[in-house]
mmCIF file as gemmi writes it, N, C-alpha and C atoms, coordinates in Angstrom:
data_model
loop_
_atom_site.group_PDB
_atom_site.id
_atom_site.type_symbol
_atom_site.label_atom_id
_atom_site.label_alt_id
_atom_site.label_comp_id
_atom_site.label_asym_id
_atom_site.label_entity_id
_atom_site.label_seq_id
_atom_site.pdbx_PDB_ins_code
_atom_site.Cartn_x
_atom_site.Cartn_y
_atom_site.Cartn_z
_atom_site.occupancy
_atom_site.B_iso_or_equiv
_atom_site.pdbx_formal_charge
_atom_site.auth_seq_id
_atom_site.auth_asym_id
_atom_site.pdbx_PDB_model_num
ATOM 1 N N . MET Axp A 1 ? -9.946 25.728 15.37 1 0 ? 1 A 1
ATOM 2 C CA . MET Axp A 1 ? -8.817 26.766 16.534 1 0 ? 1 A 1
ATOM 3 C C . MET Axp A 1 ? -8.63 26.695 17.7 1 0 ? 1 A 1
ATOM 4 N N . ARG Axp A 2 ? -7.661 26.845 18.284 1 0 ? 2 A 1
ATOM 5 C CA . ARG Axp A 2 ? -7.882 27.069 19.708 1 0 ? 2 A 1
ATOM 6 C C . ARG Axp A 2 ? -6.814 28.151 19.99 1 0 ? 2 A 1
ATOM 7 N N . CYS Axp A 3 ? -8.17 29.216 20.9 1 0 ? 3 A 1
ATOM 8 C CA . CYS Axp A 3 ? -8.534 30.384 21.858 1 0 ? 3 A 1
ATOM 9 C C . CYS Axp A 3 ? -7.912 29.694 22.977 1 0 ? 3 A 1
ATOM 10 N N . ILE Axp A 4 ? -7.376 31.513 23.691 1 0 ? 4 A 1
ATOM 11 C CA . ILE Axp A 4 ? -7.295 31.228 25.005 1 0 ? 4 A 1
ATOM 12 C C . ILE Axp A 4 ? -8.824 32.164 25.327 1 0 ? 4 A 1
ATOM 13 N N . ILE Axp A 5 ? -9.103 31.237 26.096 1 0 ? 5 A 1
ATOM 14 C CA . ILE Axp A 5 ? -10.196 33.249 26.679 1 0 ? 5 A 1
ATOM 15 C C . ILE Axp A 5 ? -10.266 32.272 28.334 1 0 ? 5 A 1
ATOM 16 N N . ALA Axp A 6 ? -9.874 33.287 29.571 1 0 ? 6 A 1
ATOM 17 C CA . ALA Axp A 6 ? -10.239 32.977 30.46 1 0 ? 6 A 1
ATOM 18 C C . ALA Axp A 6 ? -9.097 32.491 30.961 1 0 ? 6 A 1
ATOM 19 N N . ASN Axp A 7 ? -8.012 31.692 30.834 1 0 ? 7 A 1
ATOM 20 C CA . ASN Axp A 7 ? -7.045 30.896 30.665 1 0 ? 7 A 1
ATOM 21 C C . ASN Axp A 7 ? -6.921 29.246 30.441 1 0 ? 7 A 1
ATOM 22 N N . PHE Axp A 8 ? -8.285 29.023 30.039 1 0 ? 8 A 1
ATOM 23 C CA . PHE Axp A 8 ? -8.064 27.673 29.968 1 0 ? 8 A 1
ATOM 24 C C . PHE Axp A 8 ? -9.338 27.579 27.702 1 0 ? 8 A 1
ATOM 25 N N . ALA Axp A 9 ? -7.932 27.312 26.905 1 0 ? 9 A 1
ATOM 26 C CA . ALA Axp A 9 ? -7.671 26.855 26.023 1 0 ? 9 A 1
ATOM 27 C C . ALA Axp A 9 ? -9.039 26.113 25.409 1 0 ? 9 A 1
ATOM 28 N N . PHE Axp A 10 ? -10.177 26.572 24.354 1 0 ? 10 A 1
ATOM 29 C CA . PHE Axp A 10 ? -11.321 26.255 23.267 1 0 ? 10 A 1
ATOM 30 C C . PHE Axp A 10 ? -10.479 25.439 22.501 1 0 ? 10 A 1
ATOM 31 N N . ASP Axp A 11 ? -10.926 24.62 22.295 1 0 ? 11 A 1
ATOM 32 C CA . ASP Axp A 11 ? -10.683 24.209 20.607 1 0 ? 11 A 1
ATOM 33 C C . ASP Axp A 11 ? -12.395 24.347 19.201 1 0 ? 11 A 1
ATOM 34 N N . LEU Axp A 12 ? -12.135 25.839 19.448 1 0 ? 12 A 1
ATOM 35 C CA . LEU Axp A 12 ? -13.949 26.593 18.853 1 0 ? 12 A 1
ATOM 36 C C . LEU Axp A 12 ? -13.051 26.15 16.765 1 0 ? 12 A 1
ATOM 37 N N . THR Axp A 13 ? -15.038 26.059 16.186 1 0 ? 13 A 1
ATOM 38 C CA . THR Axp A 13 ? -14.818 26.383 14.579 1 0 ? 13 A 1
ATOM 39 C C . THR Axp A 13 ? -16.043 27.88 14.895 1 0 ? 13 A 1
ATOM 40 N N . ALA Axp A 14 ? -15.595 28.042 13.44 1 0 ? 14 A 1
ATOM 41 C CA . ALA Axp A 14 ? -16.83 29.006 13.251 1 0 ? 14 A 1
ATOM 42 C C . ALA Axp A 14 ? -18.462 28.363 13.126 1 0 ? 14 A 1
ATOM 43 N N . ARG Axp A 15 ? -17.643 27.334 12.365 1 0 ? 15 A 1
ATOM 44 C CA . ARG Axp A 15 ? -18.891 26.588 12.62 1 0 ? 15 A 1
ATOM 45 C C . ARG Axp A 15 ? -19.941 26.371 14.261 1 0 ? 15 A 1
ATOM 46 N N . GLU Axp A 16 ? -19.031 25.611 14.901 1 0 ? 16 A 1
ATOM 47 C CA . GLU Axp A 16 ? -19.156 25.457 15.593 1 0 ? 16 A 1
ATOM 48 C C . GLU Axp A 16 ? -19.837 26.664 16.895 1 0 ? 16 A 1
ATOM 49 N N . VAL Axp A 17 ? -19.729 28.089 16.663 1 0 ? 17 A 1
ATOM 50 C CA . VAL Axp A 17 ? -19.826 28.927 17.014 1 0 ? 17 A 1
ATOM 51 C C . VAL Axp A 17 ? -21.221 29.491 16.689 1 0 ? 17 A 1
ATOM 52 N N . THR Axp A 18 ? -20.916 29.375 15.267 1 0 ? 18 A 1
ATOM 53 C CA . THR Axp A 18 ? -22.702 29.778 14.351 1 0 ? 18 A 1
ATOM 54 C C . THR Axp A 18 ? -23.769 28.865 14.776 1 0 ? 18 A 1
ATOM 55 N N . ASP Axp A 19 ? -23.269 27.643 14.943 1 0 ? 19 A 1
ATOM 56 C CA . ASP Axp A 19 ? -24.323 26.033 15.83 1 0 ? 19 A 1
ATOM 57 C C . ASP Axp A 19 ? -24.976 27.088 16.56 1 0 ? 19 A 1
ATOM 58 N N . ALA Axp A 20 ? -24.355 27.124 18.204 1 0 ? 20 A 1
ATOM 59 C CA . ALA Axp A 20 ? -24.009 27.796 19.274 1 0 ? 20 A 1
ATOM 60 C C . ALA Axp A 20 ? -25.367 28.533 19.394 1 0 ? 20 A 1
ATOM 61 N N . MET Axp A 21 ? -25.187 29.678 18.408 1 0 ? 21 A 1
ATOM 62 C CA . MET Axp A 21 ? -25.544 31.039 18.506 1 0 ? 21 A 1
ATOM 63 C C . MET Axp A 21 ? -27.388 31.156 17.637 1 0 ? 21 A 1
ATOM 64 N N . SER Axp A 22 ? -26.877 29.791 17.21 1 0 ? 22 A 1
ATOM 65 C CA . SER Axp A 22 ? -28.249 29.585 16.262 1 0 ? 22 A 1
ATOM 66 C C . SER Axp A 22 ? -29.407 29.156 17.352 1 0 ? 22 A 1
ATOM 67 N N . GLY Axp A 23 ? -30.835 30.201 17.324 1 0 ? 23 A 1
ATOM 68 C CA . GLY Axp A 23 ? -31.753 29.744 18.094 1 0 ? 23 A 1
ATOM 69 C C . GLY Axp A 23 ? -32.086 31.359 18.99 1 0 ? 23 A 1
ATOM 70 N N . VAL Axp A 24 ? -30.011 31.872 19.429 1 0 ? 24 A 1
ATOM 71 C CA . VAL Axp A 24 ? -30.574 32.564 20.305 1 0 ? 24 A 1
ATOM 72 C C . VAL Axp A 24 ? -30.203 34.051 20.032 1 0 ? 24 A 1
ATOM 73 N N . SER Axp A 25 ? -32.093 34.775 21.25 1 0 ? 25 A 1
ATOM 74 C CA . SER Axp A 25 ? -32.032 35.635 20.692 1 0 ? 25 A 1
ATOM 75 C C . SER Axp A 25 ? -30.599 36.658 20.961 1 0 ? 25 A 1
ATOM 76 N N . PRO Axp A 26 ? -30.878 38.107 20.148 1 0 ? 26 A 1
ATOM 77 C CA . PRO Axp A 26 ? -29.707 38.805 20.926 1 0 ? 26 A 1
ATOM 78 C C . PRO Axp A 26 ? -29.986 39.843 21.931 1 0 ? 26 A 1
ATOM 79 N N . GLU Axp A 27 ? -29.023 39.789 23.08 1 0 ? 27 A 1
ATOM 80 C CA . GLU Axp A 27 ? -29.425 40.572 23.565 1 0 ? 27 A 1
ATOM 81 C C . GLU Axp A 27 ? -29.25 41.765 23.121 1 0 ? 27 A 1
ATOM 82 N N . PRO Axp A 28 ? -29.939 43.226 23.78 1 0 ? 28 A 1
ATOM 83 C CA . PRO Axp A 28 ? -29.388 44.47 23.125 1 0 ? 28 A 1
ATOM 84 C C . PRO Axp A 28 ? -27.916 44.677 23.624 1 0 ? 28 A 1
ATOM 85 N N . ILE Axp A 29 ? -27.633 45.827 22.386 1 0 ? 29 A 1
ATOM 86 C CA . ILE Axp A 29 ? -25.691 45.738 22.759 1 0 ? 29 A 1
ATOM 87 C C . ILE Axp A 29 ? -25.385 47.096 22.988 1 0 ? 29 A 1
ATOM 88 N N . THR Axp A 30 ? -25.079 46.973 23.837 1 0 ? 30 A 1
ATOM 89 C CA . THR Axp A 30 ? -24.733 48.2 24.349 1 0 ? 30 A 1
ATOM 90 C C . THR Axp A 30 ? -23.607 48.667 24.7 1 0 ? 30 A 1
ATOM 91 N N . GLY Axp A 31 ? -22.896 47.632 23.826 1 0 ? 31 A 1
ATOM 92 C CA . GLY Axp A 31 ? -20.525 47.36 23.959 1 0 ? 31 A 1
ATOM 93 C C . GLY Axp A 31 ? -20.875 46.638 22.625 1 0 ? 31 A 1
ATOM 94 N N . PRO Axp A 32 ? -19.18 46.382 22.233 1 0 ? 32 A 1
ATOM 95 C CA . PRO Axp A 32 ? -18.38 45.404 21.204 1 0 ? 32 A 1
ATOM 96 C C . PRO Axp A 32 ? -19.77 44.595 20.964 1 0 ? 32 A 1
ATOM 97 N N . SER Axp A 33 ? -19.521 44.178 19.459 1 0 ? 33 A 1
ATOM 98 C CA . SER Axp A 33 ? -20.696 43.054 18.982 1 0 ? 33 A 1
ATOM 99 C C . SER Axp A 33 ? -20.155 42.301 18.069 1 0 ? 33 A 1
ATOM 100 N N . VAL Axp A 34 ? -20.867 41.247 17.861 1 0 ? 34 A 1
ATOM 101 C CA . VAL Axp A 34 ? -20.054 40.332 16.588 1 0 ? 34 A 1
ATOM 102 C C . VAL Axp A 34 ? -21.214 39.829 16.179 1 0 ? 34 A 1
ATOM 103 N N . GLN Axp A 35 ? -20.501 40.073 14.314 1 0 ? 35 A 1
ATOM 104 C CA . GLN Axp A 35 ? -22.075 39.537 14.01 1 0 ? 35 A 1
ATOM 105 C C . GLN Axp A 35 ? -21.512 38.138 13.465 1 0 ? 35 A 1
ATOM 106 N N . ILE Axp A 36 ? -22.64 37.723 13.855 1 0 ? 36 A 1
ATOM 107 C CA . ILE Axp A 36 ? -23.184 35.935 13.331 1 0 ? 36 A 1
ATOM 108 C C . ILE Axp A 36 ? -24.065 35.861 12.734 1 0 ? 36 A 1
ATOM 109 N N . GLY Axp A 37 ? -23.701 35.495 11.441 1 0 ? 37 A 1
ATOM 110 C CA . GLY Axp A 37 ? -24.718 35.479 10.289 1 0 ? 37 A 1
ATOM 111 C C . GLY Axp A 37 ? -25.856 36.654 10.225 1 0 ? 37 A 1
ATOM 112 N N . ARG Axp A 38 ? -26.926 37.126 10.119 1 0 ? 38 A 1
ATOM 113 C CA . ARG Axp A 38 ? -27.436 38.184 10.037 1 0 ? 38 A 1
ATOM 114 C C . ARG Axp A 38 ? -27.888 39.077 10.744 1 0 ? 38 A 1
ATOM 115 N N . ARG Axp A 39 ? -27.515 38.518 12.339 1 0 ? 39 A 1
ATOM 116 C CA . ARG Axp A 39 ? -27.692 38.895 13.524 1 0 ? 39 A 1
ATOM 117 C C . ARG Axp A 39 ? -26.097 39.38 13.836 1 0 ? 39 A 1
ATOM 118 N N . ALA Axp A 40 ? -26.275 40.172 14.936 1 0 ? 40 A 1
ATOM 119 C CA . ALA Axp A 40 ? -25.126 41.434 15.867 1 0 ? 40 A 1
ATOM 120 C C . ALA Axp A 40 ? -25.283 40.705 17.116 1 0 ? 40 A 1
ATOM 121 N N . TYR Axp A 41 ? -24.835 39.992 17.384 1 0 ? 41 A 1
ATOM 122 C CA . TYR Axp A 41 ? -24.675 39.741 19.154 1 0 ? 41 A 1
ATOM 123 C C . TYR Axp A 41 ? -24.132 40.333 19.862 1 0 ? 41 A 1
ATOM 124 N N . PRO Axp A 42 ? -24.046 41.033 21.335 1 0 ? 42 A 1
ATOM 125 C CA . PRO Axp A 42 ? -23.489 41.617 22.645 1 0 ? 42 A 1
ATOM 126 C C . PRO Axp A 42 ? -22.023 40.218 22.45 1 0 ? 42 A 1
ATOM 127 N N . VAL Axp A 43 ? -21.041 40.866 22.679 1 0 ? 43 A 1
ATOM 128 C CA . VAL Axp A 43 ? -19.211 39.871 22.568 1 0 ? 43 A 1
ATOM 129 C C . VAL Axp A 43 ? -19.465 39.409 24.049 1 0 ? 43 A 1
ATOM 130 N N . LYS Axp A 44 ? -19.645 39.706 24.821 1 0 ? 44 A 1
ATOM 131 C CA . LYS Axp A 44 ? -19.857 38.364 25.906 1 0 ? 44 A 1
ATOM 132 C C . LYS Axp A 44 ? -21.363 38.02 26.133 1 0 ? 44 A 1
ATOM 133 N N . GLN Axp A 45 ? -22.087 37.813 25.615 1 0 ? 45 A 1
ATOM 134 C CA . GLN Axp A 45 ? -23.515 36.809 24.916 1 0 ? 45 A 1
ATOM 135 C C . GLN Axp A 45 ? -22.663 36.285 24.318 1 0 ? 45 A 1
ATOM 136 N N . VAL Axp A 46 ? -21.398 36.187 23.356 1 0 ? 46 A 1
ATOM 137 C CA . VAL Axp A 46 ? -21.274 35.064 22.218 1 0 ? 46 A 1
ATOM 138 C C . VAL Axp A 46 ? -20.149 34.345 24.007 1 0 ? 46 A 1
ATOM 139 N N . GLY Axp A 47 ? -19.647 35.212 24.044 1 0 ? 47 A 1
ATOM 140 C CA . GLY Axp A 47 ? -18.872 33.966 25.049 1 0 ? 47 A 1
ATOM 141 C C . GLY Axp A 47 ? -19.369 33.165 26.165 1 0 ? 47 A 1
ATOM 142 N N . ALA Axp A 48 ? -20.358 33.563 27.226 1 0 ? 48 A 1
ATOM 143 C CA . ALA Axp A 48 ? -21.276 33.039 27.478 1 0 ? 48 A 1
ATOM 144 C C . ALA Axp A 48 ? -21.857 31.699 26.721 1 0 ? 48 A 1
ATOM 145 N N . VAL Axp A 49 ? -22.481 32.135 25.761 1 0 ? 49 A 1
ATOM 146 C CA . VAL Axp A 49 ? -23.071 30.495 24.694 1 0 ? 49 A 1
ATOM 147 C C . VAL Axp A 49 ? -21.991 29.403 25.003 1 0 ? 49 A 1
ATOM 148 N N . VAL Axp A 50 ? -20.208 30.668 24.085 1 0 ? 50 A 1
ATOM 149 C CA . VAL Axp A 50 ? -19.948 29.56 23.612 1 0 ? 50 A 1
ATOM 150 C C . VAL Axp A 50 ? -18.51 28.483 24.048 1 0 ? 50 A 1
ATOM 151 N N . THR Axp A 51 ? -18.412 29.154 25.894 1 0 ? 51 A 1
ATOM 152 C CA . THR Axp A 51 ? -17.3 28.888 26.867 1 0 ? 51 A 1
ATOM 153 C C . THR Axp A 51 ? -18.101 27.962 27.665 1 0 ? 51 A 1
ATOM 154 N N . ARG Axp A 52 ? -19.391 28.446 28.033 1 0 ? 52 A 1
ATOM 155 C CA . ARG Axp A 52 ? -20.641 27.73 28.799 1 0 ? 52 A 1
ATOM 156 C C . ARG Axp A 52 ? -20.044 28.712 30.54 1 0 ? 52 A 1
ATOM 157 N N . GLN Axp A 53 ? -18.796 29.978 30.116 1 0 ? 53 A 1
ATOM 158 C CA . GLN Axp A 53 ? -18.499 30.513 31.651 1 0 ? 53 A 1
ATOM 159 C C . GLN Axp A 53 ? -19.591 31.211 31.537 1 0 ? 53 A 1
ATOM 160 N N . ASP Axp A 54 ? -19.416 31.767 33.199 1 0 ? 54 A 1
ATOM 161 C CA . ASP Axp A 54 ? -19.975 33.172 33.384 1 0 ? 54 A 1
ATOM 162 C C . ASP Axp A 54 ? -18.97 34.477 32.613 1 0 ? 54 A 1
ATOM 163 N N . ARG Axp A 55 ? -20.154 35.553 32.321 1 0 ? 55 A 1
ATOM 164 C CA . ARG Axp A 55 ? -19.795 36.379 31.607 1 0 ? 55 A 1
ATOM 165 C C . ARG Axp A 55 ? -18.306 36.825 32.633 1 0 ? 55 A 1
ATOM 166 N N . ARG Axp A 56 ? -18.069 37.486 34.099 1 0 ? 56 A 1
ATOM 167 C CA . ARG Axp A 56 ? -17.385 38.214 34.754 1 0 ? 56 A 1
ATOM 168 C C . ARG Axp A 56 ? -15.774 37.049 34.071 1 0 ? 56 A 1
ATOM 169 N N . ASP Axp A 57 ? -15.848 36.245 34.448 1 0 ? 57 A 1
ATOM 170 C CA . ASP Axp A 57 ? -14.538 35.526 33.904 1 0 ? 57 A 1
ATOM 171 C C . ASP Axp A 57 ? -13.823 35.471 32.742 1 0 ? 57 A 1
ATOM 172 N N . PHE Axp A 58 ? -14.254 36.4 31.641 1 0 ? 58 A 1
ATOM 173 C CA . PHE Axp A 58 ? -13.799 36.493 30.412 1 0 ? 58 A 1
ATOM 174 C C . PHE Axp A 58 ? -14.007 38.384 30.189 1 0 ? 58 A 1
ATOM 175 N N . THR Axp A 59 ? -13.024 38.172 29.237 1 0 ? 59 A 1
ATOM 176 C CA . THR Axp A 59 ? -13.004 40.487 28.934 1 0 ? 59 A 1
ATOM 177 C C . THR Axp A 59 ? -13.862 39.622 27.333 1 0 ? 59 A 1
ATOM 178 N N . ALA Axp A 60 ? -13.598 41.383 26.902 1 0 ? 60 A 1
ATOM 179 C CA . ALA Axp A 60 ? -15.2 40.8 25.957 1 0 ? 60 A 1
ATOM 180 C C . ALA Axp A 60 ? -13.649 41.568 24.627 1 0 ? 60 A 1
ATOM 181 N N . GLY Axp A 61 ? -12.266 41.987 25.956 1 0 ? 61 A 1
ATOM 182 C CA . GLY Axp A 61 ? -11.37 40.988 24.37 1 0 ? 61 A 1
ATOM 183 C C . GLY Axp A 61 ? -10.961 40.399 24.016 1 0 ? 61 A 1
ATOM 184 N N . GLU Axp A 62 ? -10.265 39.579 24.525 1 0 ? 62 A 1
ATOM 185 C CA . GLU Axp A 62 ? -10.724 38.119 24.082 1 0 ? 62 A 1
ATOM 186 C C . GLU Axp A 62 ? -11.396 37.436 23.35 1 0 ? 62 A 1
ATOM 187 N N . ILE Axp A 63 ? -12.496 37.188 23.788 1 0 ? 63 A 1
ATOM 188 C CA . ILE Axp A 63 ? -13.708 37.184 22.915 1 0 ? 63 A 1
ATOM 189 C C . ILE Axp A 63 ? -13.732 37.729 21.604 1 0 ? 63 A 1
ATOM 190 N N . ILE Axp A 64 ? -13.265 39.482 21.573 1 0 ? 64 A 1
ATOM 191 C CA . ILE Axp A 64 ? -13.101 39.311 20.104 1 0 ? 64 A 1
ATOM 192 C C . ILE Axp A 64 ? -12.036 39.449 19.387 1 0 ? 64 A 1
ATOM 193 N N . ARG Axp A 65 ? -10.652 38.677 19.738 1 0 ? 65 A 1
ATOM 194 C CA . ARG Axp A 65 ? -9.882 38.326 19.743 1 0 ? 65 A 1
ATOM 195 C C . ARG Axp A 65 ? -9.892 36.998 18.902 1 0 ? 65 A 1
ATOM 196 N N . ALA Axp A 66 ? -10.798 35.704 19.833 1 0 ? 66 A 1
ATOM 197 C CA . ALA Axp A 66 ? -10.905 34.589 19.073 1 0 ? 66 A 1
ATOM 198 C C . ALA Axp A 66 ? -11.706 34.42 18.593 1 0 ? 66 A 1
ATOM 199 N N . MET Axp A 67 ? -13.067 35.801 17.857 1 0 ? 67 A 1
ATOM 200 C CA . MET Axp A 67 ? -14.011 36.109 16.997 1 0 ? 67 A 1
ATOM 201 C C . MET Axp A 67 ? -13.657 36.397 15.824 1 0 ? 67 A 1
ATOM 202 N N . THR Axp A 68 ? -12.345 37.351 15.98 1 0 ? 68 A 1
ATOM 203 C CA . THR Axp A 68 ? -11.788 37.651 14.822 1 0 ? 68 A 1
ATOM 204 C C . THR Axp A 68 ? -11.276 36.507 14.166 1 0 ? 68 A 1
ATOM 205 N N . ARG Axp A 69 ? -10.303 35.61 14.51 1 0 ? 69 A 1
ATOM 206 C CA . ARG Axp A 69 ? -9.782 34.786 14.256 1 0 ? 69 A 1
ATOM 207 C C . ARG Axp A 69 ? -10.505 33.947 13.257 1 0 ? 69 A 1
ATOM 208 N N . LEU Axp A 70 ? -11.502 33.403 13.505 1 0 ? 70 A 1
ATOM 209 C CA . LEU Axp A 70 ? -12.802 33.078 13.13 1 0 ? 70 A 1
ATOM 210 C C . LEU Axp A 70 ? -12.456 33.328 12.285 1 0 ? 70 A 1
ATOM 211 N N . GLY Axp A 71 ? -12.742 34.214 11.848 1 0 ? 71 A 1
ATOM 212 C CA . GLY Axp A 71 ? -13.431 35.134 10.656 1 0 ? 71 A 1
ATOM 213 C C . GLY Axp A 71 ? -14.684 36.144 10.807 1 0 ? 71 A 1
ATOM 214 N N . PHE Axp A 72 ? -15.457 36.394 11.998 1 0 ? 72 A 1
ATOM 215 C CA . PHE Axp A 72 ? -16.19 36.778 12.202 1 0 ? 72 A 1
ATOM 216 C C . PHE Axp A 72 ? -15.925 38.125 12.3 1 0 ? 72 A 1
ATOM 217 N N . THR Axp A 73 ? -17.415 39.645 12.109 1 0 ? 73 A 1
ATOM 218 C CA . THR Axp A 73 ? -16.731 40.738 12.033 1 0 ? 73 A 1
ATOM 219 C C . THR Axp A 73 ? -17.887 41.519 13.365 1 0 ? 73 A 1
ATOM 220 N N . CYS Axp A 74 ? -16.586 42.239 13.839 1 0 ? 74 A 1
ATOM 221 C CA . CYS Axp A 74 ? -16.463 42.22 14.999 1 0 ? 74 A 1
ATOM 222 C C . CYS Axp A 74 ? -16.619 43.655 15.098 1 0 ? 74 A 1
ATOM 223 N N . HIS Axp A 75 ? -17.93 44.281 15.553 1 0 ? 75 A 1
ATOM 224 C CA . HIS Axp A 75 ? -17.831 46.077 15.559 1 0 ? 75 A 1
ATOM 225 C C . HIS Axp A 75 ? -17.656 46.407 17.178 1 0 ? 75 A 1
ATOM 226 N N . PRO Axp A 76 ? -17.496 47.884 17.033 1 0 ? 76 A 1
ATOM 227 C CA . PRO Axp A 76 ? -17.408 48.707 18.546 1 0 ? 76 A 1
ATOM 228 C C . PRO Axp A 76 ? -18.218 49.133 19.683 1 0 ? 76 A 1
ATOM 229 N N . ALA Axp A 77 ? -18.399 49.511 20.38 1 0 ? 77 A 1
ATOM 230 C CA . ALA Axp A 77 ? -19.675 50.241 20.762 1 0 ? 77 A 1
ATOM 231 C C . ALA Axp A 77 ? -19.787 50.955 19.978 1 0 ? 77 A 1
ATOM 232 N N . PRO Axp A 78 ? -21.483 50.991 20.526 1 0 ? 78 A 1
ATOM 233 C CA . PRO Axp A 78 ? -21.747 52.027 20.176 1 0 ? 78 A 1
ATOM 234 C C . PRO Axp A 78 ? -21.513 53.462 20.414 1 0 ? 78 A 1
ATOM 235 N N . ALA Axp A 79 ? -21.352 54.279 19.833 1 0 ? 79 A 1
ATOM 236 C CA . ALA Axp A 79 ? -20.938 55.702 20.235 1 0 ? 79 A 1
ATOM 237 C C . ALA Axp A 79 ? -22.442 56.141 20.706 1 0 ? 79 A 1
ATOM 238 N N . VAL Axp A 80 ? -21.772 57.047 22.662 1 0 ? 80 A 1
ATOM 239 C CA . VAL Axp A 80 ? -22.67 57.704 22.873 1 0 ? 80 A 1
ATOM 240 C C . VAL Axp A 80 ? -23.323 59.216 22.569 1 0 ? 80 A 1
ATOM 241 N N . ALA Axp A 81 ? -24.038 60.263 22.419 1 0 ? 81 A 1
ATOM 242 C CA . ALA Axp A 81 ? -24.288 60.723 22.175 1 0 ? 81 A 1
ATOM 243 C C . ALA Axp A 81 ? -24.12 62.21 23.169 1 0 ? 81 A 1
ATOM 244 N N . ALA Axp A 82 ? -22.413 62.344 22.928 1 0 ? 82 A 1
ATOM 245 C CA . ALA Axp A 82 ? -22.153 63.305 24.855 1 0 ? 82 A 1
ATOM 246 C C . ALA Axp A 82 ? -24.111 64.546 24.951 1 0 ? 82 A 1
ATOM 247 N N . ALA Axp A 83 ? -23.95 64.955 26.027 1 0 ? 83 A 1
ATOM 248 C CA . ALA Axp A 83 ? -25.34 66.118 25.609 1 0 ? 83 A 1
ATOM 249 C C . ALA Axp A 83 ? -24.287 67.024 27.001 1 0 ? 83 A 1
ATOM 250 N N . ASP Axp A 84 ? -24.993 68.107 26.403 1 0 ? 84 A 1
ATOM 251 C CA . ASP Axp A 84 ? -24.284 69.443 27.419 1 0 ? 84 A 1
ATOM 252 C C . ASP Axp A 84 ? -25.382 69.058 28.496 1 0 ? 84 A 1
ATOM 253 N N . PRO Axp A 85 ? -23.75 69.299 30.021 1 0 ? 85 A 1
ATOM 254 C CA . PRO Axp A 85 ? -24.877 68.952 30.824 1 0 ? 85 A 1
ATOM 255 C C . PRO Axp A 85 ? -26.096 70.056 31.889 1 0 ? 85 A 1
ATOM 256 N N . VAL Axp A 86 ? -26.17 70.946 31.303 1 0 ? 86 A 1
ATOM 257 C CA . VAL Axp A 86 ? -27.33 71.625 31.109 1 0 ? 86 A 1
ATOM 258 C C . VAL Axp A 86 ? -28.501 71.005 30.039 1 0 ? 86 A 1
ATOM 259 N N . GLU Axp A 87 ? -28.375 71.199 29.337 1 0 ? 87 A 1
ATOM 260 C CA . GLU Axp A 87 ? -29.726 70.605 28.471 1 0 ? 87 A 1
ATOM 261 C C . GLU Axp A 87 ? -29.907 69.168 29.269 1 0 ? 87 A 1
ATOM 262 N N . ALA Axp A 88 ? -29.376 68.849 29.693 1 0 ? 88 A 1
ATOM 263 C CA . ALA Axp A 88 ? -29.236 67.11 30.308 1 0 ? 88 A 1
ATOM 264 C C . ALA Axp A 88 ? -30.073 67.229 31.073 1 0 ? 88 A 1
ATOM 265 N N . ALA Axp A 89 ? -29.393 68.097 31.634 1 0 ? 89 A 1
ATOM 266 C CA . ALA Axp A 89 ? -30.883 68.352 33.342 1 0 ? 89 A 1
ATOM 267 C C . ALA Axp A 89 ? -31.825 68.951 32.967 1 0 ? 89 A 1
ATOM 268 N N . SER Axp A 90 ? -31.71 70.382 32.039 1 0 ? 90 A 1
ATOM 269 C CA . SER Axp A 90 ? -32.987 70.521 31.707 1 0 ? 90 A 1
ATOM 270 C C . SER Axp A 90 ? -33.886 69.025 31.071 1 0 ? 90 A 1
ATOM 271 N N . ASP Axp A 91 ? -33.309 68.807 30.499 1 0 ? 91 A 1
ATOM 272 C CA . ASP Axp A 91 ? -34.828 67.444 30.525 1 0 ? 91 A 1
ATOM 273 C C . ASP Axp A 91 ? -34.889 67.011 31.482 1 0 ? 91 A 1
ATOM 274 N N . LEU Axp A 92 ? -34.612 66.364 32.849 1 0 ? 92 A 1
ATOM 275 C CA . LEU Axp A 92 ? -35.342 65.384 33.177 1 0 ? 92 A 1
ATOM 276 C C . LEU Axp A 92 ? -35.911 66.821 34.168 1 0 ? 92 A 1
ATOM 277 N N . LEU Axp A 93 ? -35.271 67.595 33.985 1 0 ? 93 A 1
ATOM 278 C CA . LEU Axp A 93 ? -36.416 68.46 35.474 1 0 ? 93 A 1
ATOM 279 C C . LEU Axp A 93 ? -37.108 68.864 34.486 1 0 ? 93 A 1
ATOM 280 N N . GLY Axp A 94 ? -37.362 69.496 32.984 1 0 ? 94 A 1
ATOM 281 C CA . GLY Axp A 94 ? -38.75 69.583 32.838 1 0 ? 94 A 1
ATOM 282 C C . GLY Axp A 94 ? -38.583 71.607 31.807 1 0 ? 94 A 1
ATOM 283 N N . LYS Axp A 95 ? -39.569 72.115 30.894 1 0 ? 95 A 1
ATOM 284 C CA . LYS Axp A 95 ? -38.994 73.056 30.147 1 0 ? 95 A 1
ATOM 285 C C . LYS Axp A 95 ? -39.676 72.845 31.669 1 0 ? 95 A 1
ATOM 286 N N . PRO Axp A 96 ? -39.593 74.819 31.569 1 0 ? 96 A 1
ATOM 287 C CA . PRO Axp A 96 ? -40.285 76.09 32.384 1 0 ? 96 A 1
ATOM 288 C C . PRO Axp A 96 ? -42.221 75.402 31.477 1 0 ? 96 A 1
ATOM 289 N N . LEU Axp A 97 ? -43.199 76.226 31.545 1 0 ? 97 A 1
ATOM 290 C CA . LEU Axp A 97 ? -44.925 76.69 31.704 1 0 ? 97 A 1
ATOM 291 C C . LEU Axp A 97 ? -45.061 77.572 30.889 1 0 ? 97 A 1
ATOM 292 N N . GLU Axp A 98 ? -45.356 78.098 29.739 1 0 ? 98 A 1
ATOM 293 C CA . GLU Axp A 98 ? -45.892 79.195 29.746 1 0 ? 98 A 1
ATOM 294 C C . GLU Axp A 98 ? -47.242 79.963 29.919 1 0 ? 98 A 1
ATOM 295 N N . GLY Axp A 99 ? -46.94 81.522 30.569 1 0 ? 99 A 1
ATOM 296 C CA . GLY Axp A 99 ? -49.244 81.487 30.085 1 0 ? 99 A 1
ATOM 297 C C . GLY Axp A 99 ? -49.133 81.826 31.695 1 0 ? 99 A 1
């Protein structure tokens, strides 16, 4: 399937993406991810491996669009637990000692 990523045309197939990502260890997921086989990879890691371009050259949206069209399942960025600013500061400073 022809995909445009970072203004370059790529003819990608699901098999090529799977083969390219086999043997690659997934990085920690902090943003959107793609499920390839039994593993979840960060979108930017998949884009860098498949296109051999620098991660700054393409957007996560371009890779998500391409991977979805190829039949892979994409997941949004994991939710970050919003902490109360006072609790966060208290955790950083430590709790008062009793006694």
